[in-house]
mmCIF file of the N, C-alpha and C atoms, coordinates in Angstrom:
data_MODEL
# 
_entry.id   MODEL 
# 
loop_
_atom_site.group_PDB 
_atom_site.id 
_atom_site.type_symbol 
_atom_site.label_atom_id 
_atom_site.label_alt_id 
_atom_site.label_comp_id 
_atom_site.label_asym_id 
_atom_site.label_entity_id 
_atom_site.label_seq_id 
_atom_site.pdbx_PDB_ins_code 
_atom_site.Cartn_x 
_atom_site.Cartn_y 
_atom_site.Cartn_z 
_atom_site.occupancy 
_atom_site.B_iso_or_equiv 
_atom_site.pdbx_formal_charge 
_atom_site.auth_seq_id 
_atom_site.auth_comp_id 
_atom_site.auth_asym_id 
_atom_site.auth_atom_id 
_atom_site.pdbx_PDB_model_num 
ATOM 1   N N  . MET A 1 1  ? 0.812  -1.194  0.000   1.00 0.00 ? 1  MET A N  1 
ATOM 2   C CA . MET A 1 1  ? 0.000  0.000   0.000   1.00 0.00 ? 1  MET A CA 1 
ATOM 3   C C  . MET A 1 1  ? 0.860  1.265   0.000   1.00 0.00 ? 1  MET A C  1 
ATOM 4   N N  . ARG A 1 2  ? 1.986  1.242   0.683   1.00 0.00 ? 2  ARG A N  1 
ATOM 5   C CA . ARG A 1 2  ? 2.863  2.414   0.713   1.00 0.00 ? 2  ARG A CA 1 
ATOM 6   C C  . ARG A 1 2  ? 3.349  2.772   -0.677  1.00 0.00 ? 2  ARG A C  1 
ATOM 7   N N  . VAL A 1 3  ? 3.623  1.762   -1.489  1.00 0.00 ? 3  VAL A N  1 
ATOM 8   C CA . VAL A 1 3  ? 4.071  2.010   -2.854  1.00 0.00 ? 3  VAL A CA 1 
ATOM 9   C C  . VAL A 1 3  ? 2.987  2.757   -3.614  1.00 0.00 ? 3  VAL A C  1 
ATOM 10  N N  . TRP A 1 4  ? 1.749  2.334   -3.466  1.00 0.00 ? 4  TRP A N  1 
ATOM 11  C CA . TRP A 1 4  ? 0.641  2.977   -4.165  1.00 0.00 ? 4  TRP A CA 1 
ATOM 12  C C  . TRP A 1 4  ? 0.503  4.436   -3.734  1.00 0.00 ? 4  TRP A C  1 
ATOM 13  N N  . ILE A 1 5  ? 0.634  4.708   -2.443  1.00 0.00 ? 5  ILE A N  1 
ATOM 14  C CA . ILE A 1 5  ? 0.550  6.082   -1.938  1.00 0.00 ? 5  ILE A CA 1 
ATOM 15  C C  . ILE A 1 5  ? 1.675  6.922   -2.524  1.00 0.00 ? 5  ILE A C  1 
ATOM 16  N N  . PHE A 1 6  ? 2.876  6.392   -2.514  1.00 0.00 ? 6  PHE A N  1 
ATOM 17  C CA . PHE A 1 6  ? 4.019  7.104   -3.091  1.00 0.00 ? 6  PHE A CA 1 
ATOM 18  C C  . PHE A 1 6  ? 3.772  7.418   -4.559  1.00 0.00 ? 6  PHE A C  1 
ATOM 19  N N  . LEU A 1 7  ? 3.344  6.418   -5.330  1.00 0.00 ? 7  LEU A N  1 
ATOM 20  C CA . LEU A 1 7  ? 3.110  6.629   -6.759  1.00 0.00 ? 7  LEU A CA 1 
ATOM 21  C C  . LEU A 1 7  ? 1.991  7.634   -7.001  1.00 0.00 ? 7  LEU A C  1 
ATOM 22  N N  . THR A 1 8  ? 0.969  7.608   -6.195  1.00 0.00 ? 8  THR A N  1 
ATOM 23  C CA . THR A 1 8  ? -0.136 8.566   -6.327  1.00 0.00 ? 8  THR A CA 1 
ATOM 24  C C  . THR A 1 8  ? 0.370  9.989   -6.099  1.00 0.00 ? 8  THR A C  1 
ATOM 25  N N  . LEU A 1 9  ? 1.171  10.169  -5.079  1.00 0.00 ? 9  LEU A N  1 
ATOM 26  C CA . LEU A 1 9  ? 1.685  11.500  -4.766  1.00 0.00 ? 9  LEU A CA 1 
ATOM 27  C C  . LEU A 1 9  ? 2.606  12.044  -5.844  1.00 0.00 ? 9  LEU A C  1 
ATOM 28  N N  . VAL A 1 10 ? 3.590  11.253  -6.241  1.00 0.00 ? 10 VAL A N  1 
ATOM 29  C CA . VAL A 1 10 ? 4.589  11.770  -7.176  1.00 0.00 ? 10 VAL A CA 1 
ATOM 30  C C  . VAL A 1 10 ? 4.111  11.781  -8.622  1.00 0.00 ? 10 VAL A C  1 
ATOM 31  N N  . SER A 1 11 ? 2.999  11.146  -8.908  1.00 0.00 ? 11 SER A N  1 
ATOM 32  C CA . SER A 1 11 ? 2.468  11.137  -10.268 1.00 0.00 ? 11 SER A CA 1 
ATOM 33  C C  . SER A 1 11 ? 1.445  12.246  -10.500 1.00 0.00 ? 11 SER A C  1 
ATOM 34  N N  . ASP A 1 12 ? 1.076  12.959  -9.458  1.00 0.00 ? 12 ASP A N  1 
ATOM 35  C CA . ASP A 1 12 ? 0.095  14.030  -9.566  1.00 0.00 ? 12 ASP A CA 1 
ATOM 36  C C  . ASP A 1 12 ? 0.763  15.261  -10.161 1.00 0.00 ? 12 ASP A C  1 
ATOM 37  N N  . LYS A 1 13 ? 0.471  15.542  -11.414 1.00 0.00 ? 13 LYS A N  1 
ATOM 38  C CA . LYS A 1 13 ? 1.098  16.663  -12.110 1.00 0.00 ? 13 LYS A CA 1 
ATOM 39  C C  . LYS A 1 13 ? 0.689  18.020  -11.518 1.00 0.00 ? 13 LYS A C  1 
ATOM 40  N N  . GLY A 1 14 ? -0.361 18.041  -10.708 1.00 0.00 ? 14 GLY A N  1 
ATOM 41  C CA . GLY A 1 14 ? -0.795 19.267  -10.061 1.00 0.00 ? 14 GLY A CA 1 
ATOM 42  C C  . GLY A 1 14 ? 0.028  19.618  -8.830  1.00 0.00 ? 14 GLY A C  1 
ATOM 43  N N  . GLN A 1 15 ? 0.861  18.702  -8.395  1.00 0.00 ? 15 GLN A N  1 
ATOM 44  C CA . GLN A 1 15 ? 1.701  18.930  -7.222  1.00 0.00 ? 15 GLN A CA 1 
ATOM 45  C C  . GLN A 1 15 ? 3.057  19.484  -7.668  1.00 0.00 ? 15 GLN A C  1 
ATOM 46  N N  . ALA A 1 16 ? 3.781  19.977  -6.713  1.00 0.00 ? 16 ALA A N  1 
ATOM 47  C CA . ALA A 1 16 ? 5.123  20.488  -6.983  1.00 0.00 ? 16 ALA A CA 1 
ATOM 48  C C  . ALA A 1 16 ? 6.065  19.335  -7.307  1.00 0.00 ? 16 ALA A C  1 
ATOM 49  N N  . GLN A 1 17 ? 7.242  19.660  -7.769  1.00 0.00 ? 17 GLN A N  1 
ATOM 50  C CA . GLN A 1 17 ? 8.251  18.640  -7.998  1.00 0.00 ? 17 GLN A CA 1 
ATOM 51  C C  . GLN A 1 17 ? 8.651  18.044  -6.652  1.00 0.00 ? 17 GLN A C  1 
ATOM 52  N N  . PHE A 1 18 ? 9.141  16.808  -6.687  1.00 0.00 ? 18 PHE A N  1 
ATOM 53  C CA . PHE A 1 18 ? 9.495  16.113  -5.459  1.00 0.00 ? 18 PHE A CA 1 
ATOM 54  C C  . PHE A 1 18 ? 10.981 15.817  -5.411  1.00 0.00 ? 18 PHE A C  1 
ATOM 55  N N  . PHE A 1 19 ? 11.510 15.833  -4.224  1.00 0.00 ? 19 PHE A N  1 
ATOM 56  C CA . PHE A 1 19 ? 12.879 15.439  -3.955  1.00 0.00 ? 19 PHE A CA 1 
ATOM 57  C C  . PHE A 1 19 ? 12.797 14.233  -3.026  1.00 0.00 ? 19 PHE A C  1 
ATOM 58  N N  . VAL A 1 20 ? 13.222 13.080  -3.501  1.00 0.00 ? 20 VAL A N  1 
ATOM 59  C CA . VAL A 1 20 ? 13.161 11.848  -2.715  1.00 0.00 ? 20 VAL A CA 1 
ATOM 60  C C  . VAL A 1 20 ? 14.561 11.582  -2.193  1.00 0.00 ? 20 VAL A C  1 
ATOM 61  N N  . HIS A 1 21 ? 14.663 11.422  -0.875  1.00 0.00 ? 21 HIS A N  1 
ATOM 62  C CA . HIS A 1 21 ? 15.988 11.321  -0.286  1.00 0.00 ? 21 HIS A CA 1 
ATOM 63  C C  . HIS A 1 21 ? 15.979 10.413  0.948   1.00 0.00 ? 21 HIS A C  1 
ATOM 64  N N  . CYS A 1 22 ? 17.059 9.681   1.123   1.00 0.00 ? 22 CYS A N  1 
ATOM 65  C CA . CYS A 1 22 ? 17.333 8.994   2.375   1.00 0.00 ? 22 CYS A CA 1 
ATOM 66  C C  . CYS A 1 22 ? 18.820 9.167   2.652   1.00 0.00 ? 22 CYS A C  1 
ATOM 67  N N  . GLN A 1 23 ? 19.287 8.710   3.764   1.00 0.00 ? 23 GLN A N  1 
ATOM 68  C CA . GLN A 1 23 ? 20.652 9.016   4.190   1.00 0.00 ? 23 GLN A CA 1 
ATOM 69  C C  . GLN A 1 23 ? 21.719 8.690   3.141   1.00 0.00 ? 23 GLN A C  1 
ATOM 70  N N  . HIS A 1 24 ? 21.655 7.502   2.574   1.00 0.00 ? 24 HIS A N  1 
ATOM 71  C CA . HIS A 1 24 ? 22.683 7.103   1.614   1.00 0.00 ? 24 HIS A CA 1 
ATOM 72  C C  . HIS A 1 24 ? 22.188 7.106   0.176   1.00 0.00 ? 24 HIS A C  1 
ATOM 73  N N  . GLY A 1 25 ? 20.897 7.208   -0.039  1.00 0.00 ? 25 GLY A N  1 
ATOM 74  C CA . GLY A 1 25 ? 20.363 7.215   -1.394  1.00 0.00 ? 25 GLY A CA 1 
ATOM 75  C C  . GLY A 1 25 ? 20.455 5.865   -2.067  1.00 0.00 ? 25 GLY A C  1 
ATOM 76  N N  . SER A 1 26 ? 20.637 4.824   -1.284  1.00 0.00 ? 26 SER A N  1 
ATOM 77  C CA . SER A 1 26 ? 20.851 3.523   -1.911  1.00 0.00 ? 26 SER A CA 1 
ATOM 78  C C  . SER A 1 26 ? 19.930 2.439   -1.381  1.00 0.00 ? 26 SER A C  1 
ATOM 79  N N  . ASN A 1 27 ? 18.891 2.798   -0.663  1.00 0.00 ? 27 ASN A N  1 
ATOM 80  C CA . ASN A 1 27 ? 17.960 1.757   -0.229  1.00 0.00 ? 27 ASN A CA 1 
ATOM 81  C C  . ASN A 1 27 ? 16.527 2.200   -0.461  1.00 0.00 ? 27 ASN A C  1 
ATOM 82  N N  . ARG A 1 28 ? 15.920 2.909   0.462   1.00 0.00 ? 28 ARG A N  1 
ATOM 83  C CA . ARG A 1 28 ? 14.521 3.325   0.265   1.00 0.00 ? 28 ARG A CA 1 
ATOM 84  C C  . ARG A 1 28 ? 14.372 4.226   -0.945  1.00 0.00 ? 28 ARG A C  1 
ATOM 85  N N  . THR A 1 29 ? 15.290 5.141   -1.107  1.00 0.00 ? 29 THR A N  1 
ATOM 86  C CA . THR A 1 29 ? 15.219 6.071   -2.235  1.00 0.00 ? 29 THR A CA 1 
ATOM 87  C C  . THR A 1 29 ? 15.285 5.322   -3.556  1.00 0.00 ? 29 THR A C  1 
ATOM 88  N N  . VAL A 1 30 ? 16.262 4.464   -3.678  1.00 0.00 ? 30 VAL A N  1 
ATOM 89  C CA . VAL A 1 30 ? 16.421 3.759   -4.950  1.00 0.00 ? 30 VAL A CA 1 
ATOM 90  C C  . VAL A 1 30 ? 15.229 2.845   -5.228  1.00 0.00 ? 30 VAL A C  1 
ATOM 91  N N  . MET A 1 31 ? 14.646 2.265   -4.192  1.00 0.00 ? 31 MET A N  1 
ATOM 92  C CA . MET A 1 31 ? 13.480 1.398   -4.406  1.00 0.00 ? 31 MET A CA 1 
ATOM 93  C C  . MET A 1 31 ? 12.278 2.198   -4.896  1.00 0.00 ? 31 MET A C  1 
ATOM 94  N N  . MET A 1 32 ? 12.025 3.328   -4.288  1.00 0.00 ? 32 MET A N  1 
ATOM 95  C CA . MET A 1 32 ? 10.879 4.132   -4.697  1.00 0.00 ? 32 MET A CA 1 
ATOM 96  C C  . MET A 1 32 ? 11.084 4.714   -6.103  1.00 0.00 ? 32 MET A C  1 
ATOM 97  N N  . CYS A 1 33 ? 12.290 5.140   -6.390  1.00 0.00 ? 33 CYS A N  1 
ATOM 98  C CA . CYS A 1 33 ? 12.572 5.653   -7.736  1.00 0.00 ? 33 CYS A CA 1 
ATOM 99  C C  . CYS A 1 33 ? 12.486 4.536   -8.774  1.00 0.00 ? 33 CYS A C  1 
ATOM 100 N N  . ALA A 1 34 ? 12.927 3.352   -8.416  1.00 0.00 ? 34 ALA A N  1 
ATOM 101 C CA . ALA A 1 34 ? 12.829 2.210   -9.326  1.00 0.00 ? 34 ALA A CA 1 
ATOM 102 C C  . ALA A 1 34 ? 11.371 1.859   -9.599  1.00 0.00 ? 34 ALA A C  1 
ATOM 103 N N  . VAL A 1 35 ? 10.564 1.845   -8.555  1.00 0.00 ? 35 VAL A N  1 
ATOM 104 C CA . VAL A 1 35 ? 9.136  1.555   -8.717  1.00 0.00 ? 35 VAL A CA 1 
ATOM 105 C C  . VAL A 1 35 ? 8.484  2.620   -9.597  1.00 0.00 ? 35 VAL A C  1 
ATOM 106 N N  . TYR A 1 36 ? 8.849  3.879   -9.402  1.00 0.00 ? 36 TYR A N  1 
ATOM 107 C CA . TYR A 1 36 ? 8.320  4.966   -10.230 1.00 0.00 ? 36 TYR A CA 1 
ATOM 108 C C  . TYR A 1 36 ? 8.670  4.741   -11.696 1.00 0.00 ? 36 TYR A C  1 
ATOM 109 N N  . ARG A 1 37 ? 9.922  4.389   -11.953 1.00 0.00 ? 37 ARG A N  1 
ATOM 110 C CA . ARG A 1 37 ? 10.344 4.157   -13.340 1.00 0.00 ? 37 ARG A CA 1 
ATOM 111 C C  . ARG A 1 37 ? 9.551  3.010   -13.970 1.00 0.00 ? 37 ARG A C  1 
ATOM 112 N N  . ILE A 1 38 ? 9.300  1.963   -13.214 1.00 0.00 ? 38 ILE A N  1 
ATOM 113 C CA . ILE A 1 38 ? 8.540  0.817   -13.729 1.00 0.00 ? 38 ILE A CA 1 
ATOM 114 C C  . ILE A 1 38 ? 7.080  1.198   -13.949 1.00 0.00 ? 38 ILE A C  1 
ATOM 115 N N  . ALA A 1 39 ? 6.459  1.786   -12.944 1.00 0.00 ? 39 ALA A N  1 
ATOM 116 C CA . ALA A 1 39 ? 5.014  2.046   -12.981 1.00 0.00 ? 39 ALA A CA 1 
ATOM 117 C C  . ALA A 1 39 ? 4.626  3.221   -13.859 1.00 0.00 ? 39 ALA A C  1 
ATOM 118 N N  . VAL A 1 40 ? 5.397  4.284   -13.823 1.00 0.00 ? 40 VAL A N  1 
ATOM 119 C CA . VAL A 1 40 ? 5.006  5.514   -14.509 1.00 0.00 ? 40 VAL A CA 1 
ATOM 120 C C  . VAL A 1 40 ? 5.758  5.695   -15.827 1.00 0.00 ? 40 VAL A C  1 
ATOM 121 N N  . GLN A 1 41 ? 7.035  5.386   -15.831 1.00 0.00 ? 41 GLN A N  1 
ATOM 122 C CA . GLN A 1 41 ? 7.844  5.631   -17.018 1.00 0.00 ? 41 GLN A CA 1 
ATOM 123 C C  . GLN A 1 41 ? 7.976  4.414   -17.936 1.00 0.00 ? 41 GLN A C  1 
ATOM 124 N N  . GLY A 1 42 ? 7.461  3.278   -17.504 1.00 0.00 ? 42 GLY A N  1 
ATOM 125 C CA . GLY A 1 42 ? 7.449  2.098   -18.366 1.00 0.00 ? 42 GLY A CA 1 
ATOM 126 C C  . GLY A 1 42 ? 8.778  1.371   -18.515 1.00 0.00 ? 42 GLY A C  1 
ATOM 127 N N  . TRP A 1 43 ? 9.701  1.590   -17.605 1.00 0.00 ? 43 TRP A N  1 
ATOM 128 C CA . TRP A 1 43 ? 10.978 0.889   -17.667 1.00 0.00 ? 43 TRP A CA 1 
ATOM 129 C C  . TRP A 1 43 ? 10.776 -0.580  -17.313 1.00 0.00 ? 43 TRP A C  1 
ATOM 130 N N  . THR A 1 44 ? 11.650 -1.427  -17.815 1.00 0.00 ? 44 THR A N  1 
ATOM 131 C CA . THR A 1 44 ? 11.631 -2.831  -17.432 1.00 0.00 ? 44 THR A CA 1 
ATOM 132 C C  . THR A 1 44 ? 12.401 -2.998  -16.117 1.00 0.00 ? 44 THR A C  1 
ATOM 133 N N  . LYS A 1 45 ? 12.179 -4.114  -15.471 1.00 0.00 ? 45 LYS A N  1 
ATOM 134 C CA . LYS A 1 45 ? 12.921 -4.393  -14.237 1.00 0.00 ? 45 LYS A CA 1 
ATOM 135 C C  . LYS A 1 45 ? 14.419 -4.446  -14.513 1.00 0.00 ? 45 LYS A C  1 
ATOM 136 N N  . ASN A 1 46 ? 14.802 -5.044  -15.630 1.00 0.00 ? 46 ASN A N  1 
ATOM 137 C CA . ASN A 1 46 ? 16.227 -5.135  -15.963 1.00 0.00 ? 46 ASN A CA 1 
ATOM 138 C C  . ASN A 1 46 ? 16.851 -3.762  -16.161 1.00 0.00 ? 46 ASN A C  1 
ATOM 139 N N  . GLU A 1 47 ? 16.127 -2.842  -16.804 1.00 0.00 ? 47 GLU A N  1 
ATOM 140 C CA . GLU A 1 47 ? 16.644 -1.482  -17.001 1.00 0.00 ? 47 GLU A CA 1 
ATOM 141 C C  . GLU A 1 47 ? 16.828 -0.772  -15.660 1.00 0.00 ? 47 GLU A C  1 
ATOM 142 N N  . VAL A 1 48 ? 15.853 -0.950  -14.792 1.00 0.00 ? 48 VAL A N  1 
ATOM 143 C CA . VAL A 1 48 ? 15.907 -0.313  -13.475 1.00 0.00 ? 48 VAL A CA 1 
ATOM 144 C C  . VAL A 1 48 ? 17.065 -0.880  -12.651 1.00 0.00 ? 48 VAL A C  1 
ATOM 145 N N  . ILE A 1 49 ? 17.214 -2.179  -12.673 1.00 0.00 ? 49 ILE A N  1 
ATOM 146 C CA . ILE A 1 49 ? 18.292 -2.822  -11.905 1.00 0.00 ? 49 ILE A CA 1 
ATOM 147 C C  . ILE A 1 49 ? 19.654 -2.381  -12.430 1.00 0.00 ? 49 ILE A C  1 
ATOM 148 N N  . LYS A 1 50 ? 19.775 -2.273  -13.734 1.00 0.00 ? 50 LYS A N  1 
ATOM 149 C CA . LYS A 1 50 ? 21.050 -1.824  -14.323 1.00 0.00 ? 50 LYS A CA 1 
ATOM 150 C C  . LYS A 1 50 ? 21.363 -0.396  -13.874 1.00 0.00 ? 50 LYS A C  1 
ATOM 151 N N  . GLU A 1 51 ? 20.371 0.490   -13.949 1.00 0.00 ? 51 GLU A N  1 
ATOM 152 C CA . GLU A 1 51 ? 20.599 1.867   -13.504 1.00 0.00 ? 51 GLU A CA 1 
ATOM 153 C C  . GLU A 1 51 ? 20.945 1.902   -12.018 1.00 0.00 ? 51 GLU A C  1 
ATOM 154 N N  . MET A 1 52 ? 20.225 1.122   -11.230 1.00 0.00 ? 52 MET A N  1 
ATOM 155 C CA . MET A 1 52 ? 20.410 1.111   -9.789  1.00 0.00 ? 52 MET A CA 1 
ATOM 156 C C  . MET A 1 52 ? 21.810 0.641   -9.406  1.00 0.00 ? 52 MET A C  1 
ATOM 157 N N  . THR A 1 53 ? 22.288 -0.401  -10.042 1.00 0.00 ? 53 THR A N  1 
ATOM 158 C CA . THR A 1 53 ? 23.560 -1.006  -9.632  1.00 0.00 ? 53 THR A CA 1 
ATOM 159 C C  . THR A 1 53 ? 24.774 -0.422  -10.342 1.00 0.00 ? 53 THR A C  1 
ATOM 160 N N  . LEU A 1 54 ? 24.592 0.069   -11.563 1.00 0.00 ? 54 LEU A N  1 
ATOM 161 C CA . LEU A 1 54 ? 25.734 0.561   -12.330 1.00 0.00 ? 54 LEU A CA 1 
ATOM 162 C C  . LEU A 1 54 ? 25.761 2.078   -12.471 1.00 0.00 ? 54 LEU A C  1 
ATOM 163 N N  . GLY A 1 55 ? 24.663 2.722   -12.100 1.00 0.00 ? 55 GLY A N  1 
ATOM 164 C CA . GLY A 1 55 ? 24.599 4.178   -12.210 1.00 0.00 ? 55 GLY A CA 1 
ATOM 165 C C  . GLY A 1 55 ? 25.422 4.851   -11.130 1.00 0.00 ? 55 GLY A C  1 
ATOM 166 N N  . ARG A 1 56 ? 25.337 6.148   -11.088 1.00 0.00 ? 56 ARG A N  1 
ATOM 167 C CA . ARG A 1 56 ? 26.129 6.931   -10.137 1.00 0.00 ? 56 ARG A CA 1 
ATOM 168 C C  . ARG A 1 56 ? 25.309 7.292   -8.900  1.00 0.00 ? 56 ARG A C  1 
ATOM 169 N N  . PHE A 1 57 ? 24.608 6.321   -8.353  1.00 0.00 ? 57 PHE A N  1 
ATOM 170 C CA . PHE A 1 57 ? 23.708 6.598   -7.247  1.00 0.00 ? 57 PHE A CA 1 
ATOM 171 C C  . PHE A 1 57 ? 24.204 6.052   -5.922  1.00 0.00 ? 57 PHE A C  1 
ATOM 172 N N  . GLY A 1 58 ? 25.434 5.641   -5.855  1.00 0.00 ? 58 GLY A N  1 
ATOM 173 C CA . GLY A 1 58 ? 25.993 5.174   -4.591  1.00 0.00 ? 58 GLY A CA 1 
ATOM 174 C C  . GLY A 1 58 ? 25.523 3.800   -4.155  1.00 0.00 ? 58 GLY A C  1 
ATOM 175 N N  . PHE A 1 59 ? 25.122 2.969   -5.124  1.00 0.00 ? 59 PHE A N  1 
ATOM 176 C CA . PHE A 1 59 ? 24.668 1.626   -4.766  1.00 0.00 ? 59 PHE A CA 1 
ATOM 177 C C  . PHE A 1 59 ? 25.810 0.859   -4.118  1.00 0.00 ? 59 PHE A C  1 
ATOM 178 N N  . HIS A 1 60 ? 25.510 0.220   -3.022  1.00 0.00 ? 60 HIS A N  1 
ATOM 179 C CA . HIS A 1 60 ? 26.511 -0.564  -2.306  1.00 0.00 ? 60 HIS A CA 1 
ATOM 180 C C  . HIS A 1 60 ? 26.056 -2.015  -2.253  1.00 0.00 ? 60 HIS A C  1 
ATOM 181 N N  . GLU A 1 61 ? 26.982 -2.923  -2.375  1.00 0.00 ? 61 GLU A N  1 
ATOM 182 C CA . GLU A 1 61 ? 26.670 -4.355  -2.408  1.00 0.00 ? 61 GLU A CA 1 
ATOM 183 C C  . GLU A 1 61 ? 25.915 -4.830  -1.171  1.00 0.00 ? 61 GLU A C  1 
ATOM 184 N N  . ILE A 1 62 ? 26.042 -4.099  -0.083  1.00 0.00 ? 62 ILE A N  1 
ATOM 185 C CA . ILE A 1 62 ? 25.319 -4.494  1.129   1.00 0.00 ? 62 ILE A CA 1 
ATOM 186 C C  . ILE A 1 62 ? 23.811 -4.491  0.879   1.00 0.00 ? 62 ILE A C  1 
ATOM 187 N N  . TRP A 1 63 ? 23.366 -3.741  -0.123  1.00 0.00 ? 63 TRP A N  1 
ATOM 188 C CA . TRP A 1 63 ? 21.940 -3.648  -0.449  1.00 0.00 ? 63 TRP A CA 1 
ATOM 189 C C  . TRP A 1 63 ? 21.565 -4.554  -1.613  1.00 0.00 ? 63 TRP A C  1 
ATOM 190 N N  . SER A 1 64 ? 22.337 -5.585  -1.883  1.00 0.00 ? 64 SER A N  1 
ATOM 191 C CA . SER A 1 64 ? 22.058 -6.476  -3.013  1.00 0.00 ? 64 SER A CA 1 
ATOM 192 C C  . SER A 1 64 ? 20.695 -7.158  -2.908  1.00 0.00 ? 64 SER A C  1 
ATOM 193 N N  . ASN A 1 65 ? 20.142 -7.236  -1.697  1.00 0.00 ? 65 ASN A N  1 
ATOM 194 C CA . ASN A 1 65 ? 18.811 -7.819  -1.547  1.00 0.00 ? 65 ASN A CA 1 
ATOM 195 C C  . ASN A 1 65 ? 17.750 -6.983  -2.270  1.00 0.00 ? 65 ASN A C  1 
ATOM 196 N N  . LEU A 1 66 ? 18.036 -5.705  -2.525  1.00 0.00 ? 66 LEU A N  1 
ATOM 197 C CA . LEU A 1 66 ? 17.088 -4.865  -3.251  1.00 0.00 ? 66 LEU A CA 1 
ATOM 198 C C  . LEU A 1 66 ? 16.898 -5.351  -4.685  1.00 0.00 ? 66 LEU A C  1 
ATOM 199 N N  . VAL A 1 67 ? 17.946 -5.890  -5.268  1.00 0.00 ? 67 VAL A N  1 
ATOM 200 C CA . VAL A 1 67 ? 17.845 -6.452  -6.614  1.00 0.00 ? 67 VAL A CA 1 
ATOM 201 C C  . VAL A 1 67 ? 16.851 -7.603  -6.611  1.00 0.00 ? 67 VAL A C  1 
ATOM 202 N N  . VAL A 1 68 ? 16.939 -8.449  -5.608  1.00 0.00 ? 68 VAL A N  1 
ATOM 203 C CA . VAL A 1 68 ? 16.015 -9.581  -5.478  1.00 0.00 ? 68 VAL A CA 1 
ATOM 204 C C  . VAL A 1 68 ? 14.585 -9.074  -5.315  1.00 0.00 ? 68 VAL A C  1 
ATOM 205 N N  . HIS A 1 69 ? 14.398 -8.063  -4.484  1.00 0.00 ? 69 HIS A N  1 
ATOM 206 C CA . HIS A 1 69 ? 13.059 -7.498  -4.275  1.00 0.00 ? 69 HIS A CA 1 
ATOM 207 C C  . HIS A 1 69 ? 12.496 -6.913  -5.573  1.00 0.00 ? 69 HIS A C  1 
ATOM 208 N N  . LEU A 1 70 ? 13.334 -6.230  -6.334  1.00 0.00 ? 70 LEU A N  1 
ATOM 209 C CA . LEU A 1 70 ? 12.865 -5.668  -7.597  1.00 0.00 ? 70 LEU A CA 1 
ATOM 210 C C  . LEU A 1 70 ? 12.520 -6.760  -8.606  1.00 0.00 ? 70 LEU A C  1 
ATOM 211 N N  . GLN A 1 71 ? 13.302 -7.812  -8.629  1.00 0.00 ? 71 GLN A N  1 
ATOM 212 C CA . GLN A 1 71 ? 13.006 -8.910  -9.543  1.00 0.00 ? 71 GLN A CA 1 
ATOM 213 C C  . GLN A 1 71 ? 11.667 -9.548  -9.211  1.00 0.00 ? 71 GLN A C  1 
ATOM 214 N N  . LYS A 1 72 ? 11.288 -9.559  -7.938  1.00 0.00 ? 72 LYS A N  1 
ATOM 215 C CA . LYS A 1 72 ? 10.021 -10.152 -7.507  1.00 0.00 ? 72 LYS A CA 1 
ATOM 216 C C  . LYS A 1 72 ? 8.868  -9.141  -7.515  1.00 0.00 ? 72 LYS A C  1 
ATOM 217 N N  . PHE A 1 73 ? 9.171  -7.884  -7.695  1.00 0.00 ? 73 PHE A N  1 
ATOM 218 C CA . PHE A 1 73 ? 8.173  -6.824  -7.605  1.00 0.00 ? 73 PHE A CA 1 
ATOM 219 C C  . PHE A 1 73 ? 7.036  -7.042  -8.605  1.00 0.00 ? 73 PHE A C  1 
ATOM 220 N N  . ASP A 1 74 ? 5.815  -6.943  -8.096  1.00 0.00 ? 74 ASP A N  1 
ATOM 221 C CA . ASP A 1 74 ? 4.624  -7.073  -8.924  1.00 0.00 ? 74 ASP A CA 1 
ATOM 222 C C  . ASP A 1 74 ? 3.750  -5.849  -8.678  1.00 0.00 ? 74 ASP A C  1 
ATOM 223 N N  . LEU A 1 75 ? 3.719  -4.957  -9.643  1.00 0.00 ? 75 LEU A N  1 
ATOM 224 C CA . LEU A 1 75 ? 2.983  -3.704  -9.492  1.00 0.00 ? 75 LEU A CA 1 
ATOM 225 C C  . LEU A 1 75 ? 1.510  -3.944  -9.204  1.00 0.00 ? 75 LEU A C  1 
ATOM 226 N N  . LYS A 1 76 ? 0.908  -4.904  -9.868  1.00 0.00 ? 76 LYS A N  1 
ATOM 227 C CA . LYS A 1 76 ? -0.528 -5.165  -9.691  1.00 0.00 ? 76 LYS A CA 1 
ATOM 228 C C  . LYS A 1 76 ? -0.878 -5.534  -8.253  1.00 0.00 ? 76 LYS A C  1 
ATOM 229 N N  . SER A 1 77 ? 0.031  -6.196  -7.577  1.00 0.00 ? 77 SER A N  1 
ATOM 230 C CA . SER A 1 77 ? -0.233 -6.580  -6.186  1.00 0.00 ? 77 SER A CA 1 
ATOM 231 C C  . SER A 1 77 ? -0.154 -5.391  -5.233  1.00 0.00 ? 77 SER A C  1 
ATOM 232 N N  . GLN A 1 78 ? 0.378  -4.287  -5.693  1.00 0.00 ? 78 GLN A N  1 
ATOM 233 C CA . GLN A 1 78 ? 0.534  -3.094  -4.859  1.00 0.00 ? 78 GLN A CA 1 
ATOM 234 C C  . GLN A 1 78 ? -0.681 -2.172  -4.935  1.00 0.00 ? 78 GLN A C  1 
ATOM 235 N N  . ILE A 1 79 ? -1.540 -2.422  -5.881  1.00 0.00 ? 79 ILE A N  1 
ATOM 236 C CA . ILE A 1 79 ? -2.705 -1.543  -6.102  1.00 0.00 ? 79 ILE A CA 1 
ATOM 237 C C  . ILE A 1 79 ? -3.860 -1.938  -5.207  1.00 0.00 ? 79 ILE A C  1 
# 
């Protein structure tokens, strides 16, 4: 349900721009941004995982379980 609330808020074009942040930018932030890319921007899970792990977002191997969570992510179950 939290994912749905997040997507509802950040997808509302009538709202201001959003800044999504957590301490390291490599766990909650990356998950919510990844979900946004999948749900709103139409990215595939593989594209999101590649950006998350190889991009310049400070991904650390300690958070490798996030890759597993994204691979299992089912948007329909979040609605």
